N, CA and C atoms as an extended XYZ file, in Angstrom:
267
Properties=species:S:1:pos:R:3:atomname:S:1:resname:S:1:resid:I:1 pbc="F F F"
N         0.829       -1.189        0.000 N   MET     1
C         0.000        0.000        0.000 CA  MET     1
C         0.878        1.258        0.000 C   MET     1
N         1.922        1.242        0.817 N   ASN     2
C         2.813        2.380        0.891 CA  ASN     2
C         3.512        2.614       -0.446 C   ASN     2
N         3.894        1.555       -1.115 N   CYS     3
C         4.584        1.668       -2.401 CA  CYS     3
C         3.690        2.341       -3.446 C   CYS     3
N         2.406        2.062       -3.394 N   ILE     4
C         1.467        2.669       -4.346 CA  ILE     4
C         1.408        4.173       -4.132 C   ILE     4
N         1.278        4.609       -2.886 N   PHE     5
C         1.209        6.036       -2.598 CA  PHE     5
C         2.528        6.745       -2.909 C   PHE     5
N         3.641        6.110       -2.628 N   CYS     6
C         4.942        6.709       -2.942 CA  CYS     6
C         5.109        6.878       -4.445 C   CYS     6
N         4.737        5.868       -5.205 N   THR     7
C         4.838        5.955       -6.655 CA  THR     7
C         3.919        7.048       -7.199 C   THR     7
N         2.701        7.109       -6.694 N   ALA     8
C         1.768        8.138       -7.141 CA  ALA     8
C         2.284        9.528       -6.811 C   ALA     8
N         2.867        9.702       -5.633 N   SER     9
C         3.369       11.025       -5.264 CA  SER     9
C         4.563       11.437       -6.124 C   SER     9
N         5.434       10.496       -6.454 N   VAL    10
C         6.572       10.822       -7.314 CA  VAL    10
C         6.091       11.197       -8.713 C   VAL    10
N         5.126       10.471       -9.241 N   VAL    11
C         4.601       10.771      -10.576 CA  VAL    11
C         3.917       12.136      -10.587 C   VAL    11
N         3.092       12.416       -9.590 N   LEU    12
C         2.427       13.716       -9.517 CA  LEU    12
C         3.429       14.846       -9.330 C   LEU    12
N         4.433       14.618       -8.521 N   TYR    13
C         5.474       15.629       -8.324 CA  TYR    13
C         6.180       15.941       -9.642 C   TYR    13
N         6.505       14.921      -10.384 N   TYR    14
C         7.227       15.105      -11.640 CA  TYR    14
C         6.384       15.867      -12.663 C   TYR    14
N         5.118       15.558      -12.757 N   PHE    15
C         4.288       16.162      -13.788 CA  PHE    15
C         3.617       17.463      -13.374 C   PHE    15
N         3.409       17.682      -12.086 N   CYS    16
C         2.619       18.831      -11.646 CA  CYS    16
C         3.417       19.952      -10.998 C   CYS    16
N         4.558       19.679      -10.424 N   TYR    17
C         5.286       20.707       -9.677 CA  TYR    17
C         6.144       21.537      -10.611 C   TYR    17
N         5.903       22.822      -10.623 N   ARG    18
C         6.692       23.765      -11.407 CA  ARG    18
C         7.169       24.877      -10.470 C   ARG    18
N         8.406       24.764       -9.980 N   PRO    19
C         8.891       25.779       -9.033 CA  PRO    19
C         9.089       27.123       -9.736 C   PRO    19
N         8.902       28.210       -9.005 N   PRO    20
C         9.113       29.524       -9.601 CA  PRO    20
C        10.598       29.777       -9.848 C   PRO    20
N        10.870       30.598      -10.826 N   LYS    21
C        12.252       30.977      -11.125 CA  LYS    21
C        12.719       32.028      -10.124 C   LYS    21
N        14.022       32.237      -10.062 N   PHE    22
C        14.605       33.209       -9.136 CA  PHE    22
C        14.031       34.597       -9.382 C   PHE    22
N        13.882       34.968      -10.632 N   GLU    23
C        13.384       36.306      -10.973 CA  GLU    23
C        11.919       36.484      -10.580 C   GLU    23
N        11.142       35.405      -10.625 N   ASP    24
C         9.731       35.503      -10.237 CA  ASP    24
C         9.579       35.792       -8.750 C   ASP    24
N        10.455       35.236       -7.951 N   ILE    25
C        10.365       35.414       -6.500 CA  ILE    25
C        10.939       36.757       -6.069 C   ILE    25
N        12.072       37.138       -6.625 N   ASN    26
C        12.833       38.273       -6.113 CA  ASN    26
C        12.735       39.540       -6.941 C   ASN    26
N        12.031       39.507       -8.030 N   GLY    27
C        11.907       40.709       -8.844 CA  GLY    27
C        13.221       41.063       -9.506 C   GLY    27
N        13.646       42.312       -9.335 N   LYS    28
C        14.850       42.794      -10.017 CA  LYS    28
C        16.100       42.732       -9.142 C   LYS    28
N        15.990       42.194       -7.942 N   LYS    29
C        17.165       42.107       -7.069 CA  LYS    29
C        18.078       40.992       -7.548 C   LYS    29
N        19.363       41.280       -7.568 N   SER    30
C        20.340       40.258       -7.936 CA  SER    30
C        20.709       39.442       -6.695 C   SER    30
N        21.391       38.356       -6.930 N   LYS    31
C        21.824       37.516       -5.809 CA  LYS    31
C        22.838       38.259       -4.942 C   LYS    31
N        23.676       39.070       -5.559 N   ILE    32
C        24.654       39.862       -4.803 CA  ILE    32
C        23.942       40.883       -3.927 C   ILE    32
N        22.898       41.525       -4.466 N   GLN    33
C        22.145       42.507       -3.700 CA  GLN    33
C        21.455       41.846       -2.508 C   GLN    33
N        20.922       40.669       -2.716 N   GLN    34
C        20.284       39.965       -1.603 CA  GLN    34
C        21.305       39.546       -0.553 C   GLN    34
N        22.503       39.161       -0.991 N   LEU    35
C        23.552       38.803       -0.050 CA  LEU    35
C        23.963       40.002        0.789 C   LEU    35
N        23.966       41.186        0.180 N   LYS    36
C        24.298       42.404        0.927 CA  LYS    36
C        23.226       42.740        1.960 C   LYS    36
N        21.974       42.378        1.690 N   GLU    37
C        20.867       42.698        2.589 CA  GLU    37
C        20.603       41.607        3.629 C   GLU    37
N        21.399       40.560        3.630 N   LEU    38
C        21.187       39.451        4.563 CA  LEU    38
C        21.435       39.909        5.995 C   LEU    38
N        20.590       39.452        6.895 N   ASP    39
C        20.697       39.795        8.309 CA  ASP    39
C        21.710       38.861        8.976 C   ASP    39
N        22.974       39.285        8.988 N   TYR    40
C        24.038       38.439        9.518 CA  TYR    40
C        23.937       38.267       11.030 C   TYR    40
N        23.519       39.292       11.735 N   LEU    41
C        23.368       39.172       13.186 CA  LEU    41
C        22.281       38.147       13.517 C   LEU    41
N        21.181       38.210       12.819 N   GLY    42
C        20.122       37.230       13.024 CA  GLY    42
C        20.579       35.825       12.697 C   GLY    42
N        21.391       35.692       11.664 N   LEU    43
C        21.922       34.387       11.273 CA  LEU    43
C        22.803       33.806       12.379 C   LEU    43
N        23.658       34.642       12.955 N   VAL    44
C        24.540       34.187       14.038 CA  VAL    44
C        23.728       33.827       15.280 C   VAL    44
N        22.745       34.659       15.626 N   LEU    45
C        21.929       34.377       16.805 CA  LEU    45
C        21.091       33.120       16.613 C   LEU    45
N        20.515       32.949       15.435 N   TYR    46
C        19.698       31.756       15.153 CA  TYR    46
C        20.555       30.499       15.197 C   TYR    46
N        21.730       30.551       14.583 N   SER    47
C        22.612       29.381       14.575 CA  SER    47
C        23.092       29.053       15.978 C   SER    47
N        23.456       30.064       16.742 N   GLY    48
C        23.892       29.834       18.119 CA  GLY    48
C        22.796       29.234       18.968 C   GLY    48
N        21.569       29.713       18.795 N   GLY    49
C        20.441       29.146       19.529 CA  GLY    49
C        20.171       27.708       19.136 C   GLY    49
N        20.260       27.417       17.834 N   ALA    50
C        20.021       26.049       17.369 CA  ALA    50
C        21.077       25.089       17.916 C   ALA    50
N        22.327       25.515       17.902 N   VAL    51
C        23.393       24.667       18.440 CA  VAL    51
C        23.214       24.479       19.946 C   VAL    51
N        22.823       25.533       20.649 N   SER    52
C        22.595       25.413       22.093 CA  SER    52
C        21.475       24.434       22.409 C   SER    52
N        20.399       24.477       21.620 N   VAL    53
C        19.293       23.542       21.829 CA  VAL    53
C        19.754       22.117       21.570 C   VAL    53
N        20.496       21.917       20.492 N   LEU    54
C        20.977       20.567       20.183 CA  LEU    54
C        21.925       20.051       21.261 C   LEU    54
N        22.806       20.908       21.743 N   LEU    55
C        23.696       20.495       22.823 CA  LEU    55
C        22.930       20.230       24.112 C   LEU    55
N        21.883       21.015       24.358 N   GLY    56
C        21.049       20.796       25.540 CA  GLY    56
C        20.342       19.456       25.483 C   GLY    56
N        19.823       19.086       24.310 N   PHE    57
C        19.199       17.771       24.176 CA  PHE    57
C        20.229       16.673       24.389 C   PHE    57
N        21.446       16.911       23.954 N   GLY    58
C        22.494       15.921       24.157 CA  GLY    58
C        22.826       15.733       25.626 C   GLY    58
N        22.740       16.806       26.409 N   LYS    59
C        23.003       16.693       27.854 CA  LYS    59
C        21.835       16.031       28.584 C   LYS    59
N        20.599       16.329       28.142 N   LEU    60
C        19.441       15.742       28.809 CA  LEU    60
C        19.273       14.268       28.477 C   LEU    60
N        19.507       13.933       27.219 N   TYR    61
C        19.306       12.562       26.750 CA  TYR    61
C        20.597       12.072       26.095 C   TYR    61
N        21.568       11.632       26.887 N   PRO    62
C        22.849       11.240       26.305 CA  PRO    62
C        22.750       10.072       25.340 C   PRO    62
N        21.715        9.241       25.476 N   SER    63
C        21.585        8.127       24.544 CA  SER    63
C        21.159        8.614       23.162 C   SER    63
N        20.553        9.793       23.087 N   TYR    64
C        20.147       10.370       21.812 CA  TYR    64
C        21.033       11.560       21.468 C   TYR    64
N        22.323       11.419       21.644 N   LEU    65
C        23.232       12.534       21.419 CA  LEU    65
C        23.159       12.979       19.964 C   LEU    65
N        22.716       14.200       19.769 N   VAL    66
C        22.476       14.720       18.421 CA  VAL    66
C        23.741       15.322       17.846 C   VAL    66
N        24.525       15.951       18.663 N   LEU    67
C        25.667       16.711       18.166 CA  LEU    67
C        26.917       16.301       18.931 C   LEU    67
N        27.831       15.656       18.264 N   SER    68
C        29.093       15.316       18.906 CA  SER    68
C        30.048       16.497       18.749 C   SER    68
N        31.102       16.577       19.546 N   PRO    69
C        32.005       17.723       19.454 CA  PRO    69
C        32.698       17.866       18.097 C   PRO    69
N        32.749       16.806       17.314 N   SER    70
C        33.441       16.896       16.028 CA  SER    70
C        32.530       17.358       14.897 C   SER    70
N        31.243       17.646       15.183 N   ARG    71
C        30.320       17.980       14.110 CA  ARG    71
C        29.645       19.340       14.212 C   ARG    71
N        30.150       20.338       14.894 N   PRO    72
C        29.390       21.597       14.968 CA  PRO    72
C        29.402       22.397       13.666 C   PRO    72
N        30.467       22.319       12.888 N   ILE    73
C        30.542       23.118       11.666 CA  ILE    73
C        29.480       22.703       10.641 C   ILE    73
N        29.293       21.410       10.341 N   PRO    74
C        28.221       21.061        9.400 CA  PRO    74
C        26.833       21.467        9.891 C   PRO    74
N        26.593       21.381       11.195 N   VAL    75
C        25.296       21.781       11.729 CA  VAL    75
C        25.103       23.281       11.555 C   VAL    75
N        26.131       24.054       11.828 N   LEU    76
C        26.034       25.498       11.634 CA  LEU    76
C        25.804       25.845       10.170 C   LEU    76
N        26.480       25.160        9.280 N   LEU    77
C        26.292       25.432        7.857 CA  LEU    77
C        24.882       25.069        7.404 C   LEU    77
N        24.351       23.966        7.888 N   LYS    78
C        22.982       23.590        7.534 CA  LYS    78
C        21.984       24.609        8.068 C   LYS    78
N        22.185       25.068        9.293 N   GLN    79
C        21.279       26.067        9.850 CA  GLN    79
C        21.371       27.382        9.085 C   GLN    79
N        22.572       27.746        8.660 N   ALA    80
C        22.733       28.961        7.867 CA  ALA    80
C        22.011       28.829        6.534 C   ALA    80
N        22.097       27.661        5.921 N   LEU    81
C        21.402       27.441        4.656 CA  LEU    81
C        19.896       27.498        4.845 C   LEU    81
N        19.386       26.886        5.901 N   VAL    82
C        17.948       26.943        6.176 CA  VAL    82
C        17.515       28.376        6.402 C   VAL    82
N        18.281       29.126        7.176 N   PHE    83
C        17.940       30.518        7.438 CA  PHE    83
C        17.958       31.332        6.151 C   PHE    83
N        18.967       31.114        5.315 N   TYR    84
C        19.071       31.861        4.061 CA  TYR    84
C        17.904       31.534        3.143 C   TYR    84
N        17.568       30.274        3.020 N   LEU    85
C        16.464       29.900        2.149 CA  LEU    85
C        15.138       30.404        2.697 C   LEU    85
N        14.990       30.392        4.019 N   HIS    86
C        13.757       30.873        4.638 CA  HIS    86
C        13.630       32.391        4.485 C   HIS    86
N        14.730       33.100        4.536 N   SER    87
C        14.680       34.566        4.461 CA  SER    87
C        14.374       35.048        3.047 C   SER    87
N        14.485       34.193        2.044 N   ASN    88
C        14.189       34.593        0.668 CA  ASN    88
C        12.690       34.619        0.391 C   ASN    88
N        11.882       34.063        1.259 N   HIS    89
C        10.446       34.024        0.976 CA  HIS    89
C         9.727       35.160        1.558 C   HIS    89
């Protein structure tokens, strides 16, 4: 049953989803202009808060350790990407 729904969703996604182009979303702003307008302080605060929450969960539930000491940079980069993509909408 699950395979049927997964196949149907992939087929519908392929034929029906048409994402907007960069120009449709942002108008006449270039990517460089948007990079200049990025809220860097908010990005740092959001990333720091996300890392603190993940480290806090690791202290509360050591068996579900989410963030080991050797992995903070990829987590920060992922959070920065999420923030950047979210700020474009």
